[in-house]
C-alpha distance (Angstrom), angle and dihedral (degrees) to the residues before:
residue distance angle dihedral
M1 . . .
I2 3.79 . .
T3 3.79 114.5 .
N4 3.78 122.9 -130.0
S5 3.80 91.9 -107.2
E6 3.81 90.1 53.1
K7 3.81 90.9 49.7
H8 3.78 89.1 49.3
F9 3.81 90.7 49.5
I10 3.83 92.0 49.3
N11 3.80 92.5 50.6
N12 3.79 94.3 46.1
W13 3.79 95.3 43.9
Q14 3.79 94.7 47.7
E15 3.80 89.5 49.1
Q16 3.81 92.5 49.1
K17 3.77 95.6 48.3
S18 3.80 95.7 42.4
G19 3.77 110.5 120.6
P20 3.77 128.9 26.8
K21 3.78 118.1 -15.6
W22 3.81 91.9 -131.4
K23 3.82 90.9 60.9
Y24 3.79 90.6 54.3
Y25 3.80 90.9 48.7
L26 3.81 92.7 46.0
L27 3.79 94.8 49.7
F28 3.78 98.5 43.6
S29 3.82 95.2 37.8
F30 3.79 88.5 55.9
A31 3.80 91.9 47.3
W32 3.81 94.1 48.0
S33 3.81 90.3 44.9
V34 3.80 91.2 56.0
V35 3.79 91.8 47.5
S36 3.80 93.7 47.0
F37 3.82 91.8 46.3
L38 3.79 91.5 53.4
V39 3.79 92.0 47.8
I40 3.81 93.3 47.8
F41 3.80 92.3 44.1
F42 3.78 96.5 50.6
L43 3.79 95.3 40.6
T44 3.80 92.2 52.4
K45 3.78 90.8 44.3
L46 3.79 90.9 49.6
F47 3.81 102.3 42.3
T48 3.82 107.1 25.6
N49 3.76 142.1 39.0
L50 3.82 93.9 -133.1
W51 3.79 90.7 125.5
E52 3.77 90.5 63.8
T53 3.80 94.3 47.0
G54 3.82 101.5 29.5
G55 3.75 98.5 52.3
A56 3.78 125.7 -168.4
S57 3.80 94.8 -34.3
L58 3.80 89.7 68.1
I59 3.80 90.4 73.9
Y60 3.83 90.3 60.5
I61 3.79 90.6 52.8
F62 3.80 90.6 50.2
V63 3.81 92.9 48.2
T64 3.80 91.7 49.6
L65 3.79 92.1 46.4
S66 3.81 90.6 48.1
I67 3.80 92.7 51.9
I68 3.80 90.9 50.6
I69 3.81 92.2 47.4
G70 3.82 90.5 46.4
F71 3.80 93.1 52.6
F72 3.79 94.8 46.7
S73 3.81 92.1 45.7
T74 3.79 89.7 52.7
H75 3.78 92.8 46.8
F76 3.81 92.3 47.8
T77 3.81 91.7 49.4
Y78 3.80 92.1 47.9
V79 3.81 93.9 49.6
V80 3.81 93.7 45.8
N81 3.81 92.8 47.9
E82 3.81 92.5 47.5
R83 3.80 90.2 50.6
R84 3.80 90.9 48.5
L85 3.81 91.5 49.1
K86 3.80 90.8 49.4
N87 3.82 91.6 50.0
I88 3.80 93.1 48.6
L89 3.80 93.2 48.6
Q90 3.80 91.5 46.0
K91 3.81 91.0 49.9
D92 3.80 90.3 50.2
K93 3.80 91.5 47.8
E94 3.81 91.7 51.0
E95 3.80 91.8 49.4
L96 3.79 91.5 52.9
N97 3.82 91.8 54.3
């Protein structure tokens, strides 16, 4: 028997991944990139003096790092959610047999 939280997960995940995979990756990679940039920016501003020594080129490093982190976060989330969906559906299939 599928629990309510599993049903909720299935509905939400299937809605999120509906459409082309590249659109999902584009949207969530951008979102995670913005979040990671803000975290990196404020942490370096708060705890280091890199802005005084790194100069303007430091922003390009942070943007590049944020894009990489955003893509890998999106990919990790997608893979984990697909695996969870597969496990839930397999569990439900086994219970029906």
